[in-house]
C-alpha positions as CSV (number, residue, x, y, z in Angstrom):
1,M,214.3,87.1,137.4
2,G,213.8,89.6,134.6
3,S,215.1,88.8,131.1
4,H,217.8,91.4,131.4
5,E,219.3,89.9,134.6
6,I,222.2,87.5,134.4
7,D,221.6,84.2,136.2
8,P,224.6,84.0,138.7
9,T,224.5,80.2,138.4
10,S,225.2,80.4,134.7
11,N,229.0,80.0,134.8
12,K,231.0,80.2,131.6
13,W,234.6,79.3,131.8
14,N,236.3,82.4,130.4
15,H,238.2,82.9,133.7
16,P,239.9,80.4,136.1
17,Y,237.0,80.8,138.6
18,G,234.4,81.1,135.9
19,D,232.7,84.3,134.8
20,T,230.8,84.4,138.1
21,G,234.1,84.3,139.9
22,F,235.5,87.1,137.8
23,N,232.3,89.2,138.4
24,A,232.7,88.5,142.1
25,G,236.3,89.7,141.8
26,V,235.1,92.9,140.2
27,E,232.6,93.4,143.1
28,A,235.5,92.7,145.5
29,W,237.6,95.3,143.7
30,D,234.8,97.9,144.0
31,L,234.4,97.0,147.7
32,L,238.1,97.4,148.3
33,D,237.9,100.8,146.6
34,F,235.0,102.0,148.7
35,L,236.5,100.7,151.9
36,S,239.9,102.4,151.2
37,R,238.6,105.9,150.4
38,H,239.1,108.7,152.9
39,I,235.8,109.8,154.4
40,D,235.5,113.5,155.0
41,P,233.1,113.9,158.0
42,E,231.7,117.1,156.5
43,A,230.6,115.1,153.5
44,C,228.4,112.8,155.7
45,D,224.7,113.2,155.9
46,S,222.7,113.9,159.1
47,H,222.8,110.2,160.0
48,G,226.6,110.1,159.7
49,W,226.6,108.2,156.5
50,H,228.8,109.0,153.5
51,D,228.0,107.8,150.0
52,D,231.0,105.4,150.2
53,D,229.4,103.8,153.3
54,A,226.3,103.0,151.4
55,D,228.1,102.0,148.2
56,A,230.3,99.6,150.2
57,L,227.4,97.9,151.9
58,A,225.4,97.5,148.7
59,T,228.6,96.1,147.0
60,L,229.1,93.7,149.9
61,I,225.6,92.4,149.4
62,E,226.2,91.9,145.6
63,F,229.5,90.2,146.3
64,D,227.9,87.8,148.9
65,A,225.2,87.0,146.3
66,L,227.7,85.9,143.8
67,V,230.2,83.9,146.0
68,P,228.1,80.7,146.4
69,H,227.9,80.4,142.6
70,I,231.6,80.5,141.9
71,R,232.9,77.3,140.2
72,A,236.6,76.9,139.7
73,T,237.9,75.4,136.4
74,S,240.3,72.5,136.2
75,G,243.1,75.0,135.9
76,V,242.7,76.0,139.6
77,S,244.9,74.0,141.9
78,V,243.7,72.5,145.2
79,E,246.2,74.9,146.9
80,E,244.7,77.9,145.1
81,M,241.2,76.9,146.0
82,A,242.2,76.5,149.6
83,E,243.8,80.0,149.5
84,F,240.5,81.4,148.1
85,D,238.5,79.6,150.8
86,Q,240.8,80.9,153.5
87,G,240.6,84.4,152.1
88,L,236.8,84.3,152.2
89,A,236.8,83.0,155.7
90,A,239.2,85.7,156.9
91,F,237.2,88.3,155.1
92,G,233.9,87.1,156.7
93,A,235.5,87.1,160.2
94,A,236.6,90.7,159.8
95,L,233.2,92.0,158.9
96,P,230.7,93.3,161.5
97,F,228.1,90.7,160.6
98,T,227.8,87.1,161.3
99,E,227.4,84.7,158.4
100,P,223.7,84.2,159.1
101,E,223.3,88.0,159.1
102,R,225.1,88.3,155.8
103,N,222.9,85.5,154.4
104,W,219.8,87.3,155.6
105,L,220.9,90.5,153.9
106,V,221.4,88.6,150.6
107,K,218.2,86.6,150.8
108,S,215.8,89.1,152.4
109,V,217.1,92.3,151.0
110,G,218.9,91.2,147.8
111,S,220.1,94.1,145.6
112,V,219.9,97.5,147.3
113,D,220.2,101.0,146.1
114,A,223.5,102.5,147.2
115,D,222.3,105.5,149.3
116,Y,221.4,105.8,152.9
117,E,217.8,106.7,152.4
118,S,217.2,103.5,150.3
119,L,219.2,101.4,152.7
120,S,217.3,102.7,155.7
121,I,214.1,101.5,154.0
122,Q,215.3,98.4,152.2
123,V,217.4,97.1,155.2
124,G,216.7,99.3,158.2
125,E,212.9,98.7,158.3
126,R,213.2,94.9,158.1
127,E,213.5,92.4,160.8
128,D,213.4,88.6,160.8
129,E,214.3,85.6,162.9
130,I,217.7,83.9,162.1
131,I,219.6,81.1,163.8
132,T,223.2,81.9,164.8
133,A,225.4,79.8,167.0
134,G,222.5,77.5,167.7
135,V,220.3,80.2,169.0
136,R,217.2,81.7,167.4
137,R,217.3,85.5,167.5
138,V,215.7,88.5,165.8
139,V,217.8,90.3,163.4
140,K,216.9,94.0,162.9
141,G,218.0,95.8,159.8
142,H,218.5,99.1,161.6
143,N,220.9,97.3,164.0
144,L,222.9,96.0,161.1
145,L,223.2,99.5,159.6
146,D,224.4,100.8,163.0
147,Q,227.0,98.0,163.1
148,W,228.2,98.8,159.6
149,L,228.7,102.4,160.3
150,A,230.5,101.7,163.7
151,W,232.7,99.2,161.9
152,R,233.5,101.6,159.0
153,R,234.5,104.3,161.6
154,Q,236.2,101.8,163.9
155,T,234.2,103.1,166.9
156,G,232.5,101.4,169.8
157,A,233.2,97.7,170.0
158,Y,235.3,98.0,166.8
159,A,237.7,100.6,168.1
160,G,241.3,99.4,168.1
161,Q,240.4,96.0,166.5
162,G,242.0,96.5,163.1
163,T,239.2,94.5,161.4
164,L,238.7,97.1,158.7
165,D,242.3,96.8,157.8
166,L,242.0,93.0,157.8
167,A,239.0,93.2,155.6
168,R,240.9,95.3,153.1
169,E,243.9,93.0,153.0
170,T,241.8,89.9,152.5
171,L,239.8,91.7,149.8
172,R,243.1,92.5,148.1
173,S,244.0,88.8,148.0
174,I,240.5,87.9,146.7
175,V,240.8,90.5,144.0
176,E,244.2,89.3,143.0
177,L,242.9,85.7,142.7
178,L,239.5,86.4,141.0
179,A,240.4,89.4,138.8
180,P,244.2,89.2,138.5
181,D,244.4,91.5,135.5
182,R,242.8,94.5,137.3
183,P,245.2,96.9,138.9
184,L,244.6,97.6,142.6
185,P,242.2,100.5,143.3
186,A,244.0,103.9,143.5
187,S,242.3,104.5,146.9
188,Y,243.9,101.4,148.2
189,T,247.4,102.0,146.9
190,I,247.3,105.6,148.3
191,L,246.1,104.3,151.7
192,R,248.8,101.6,151.8
193,Q,251.4,103.9,150.1
194,I,252.1,101.3,147.4
195,S,253.8,102.4,144.3
196,V,252.5,100.9,141.1
């Protein structure tokens, strides 16, 4: 870890869920913003990726890296912590990756550059063995990139599932819990036709 990097386990108590919780809330806010933006197909590259697709995936990896280090203060009630845990579980269930795949992205890939070319190298060219549901299997980065794009476009197995909407709604609750002073992203309020 370089001298300029912040240790995510260093958790000061300036926020109810610690500074790490607030930082995770900011990442969740960014992710909600990216996932709520309208994607113009003409603005996509030759692989079908838009900058917002890459930004969203990179932000998800950053968010997932912070979450295990969140420590709630004594000001957080048991009910609030349970609501947070339920929101995280619902968010994870809505994503196109299993928990072991998300852990692999964080541990193997870490921080990524938010553009398709970098992702195709940093994620797409990697593969490893993981255990999921009691079975050892090979995870291939290029398959995860394909899953992400299909989920973002709600095509293939993700068509008609509504899981992108579920992810947005659970992110909203996570943002409101971890970074309550931040207004919801304009892209989200426009998508949901919410007046602020």
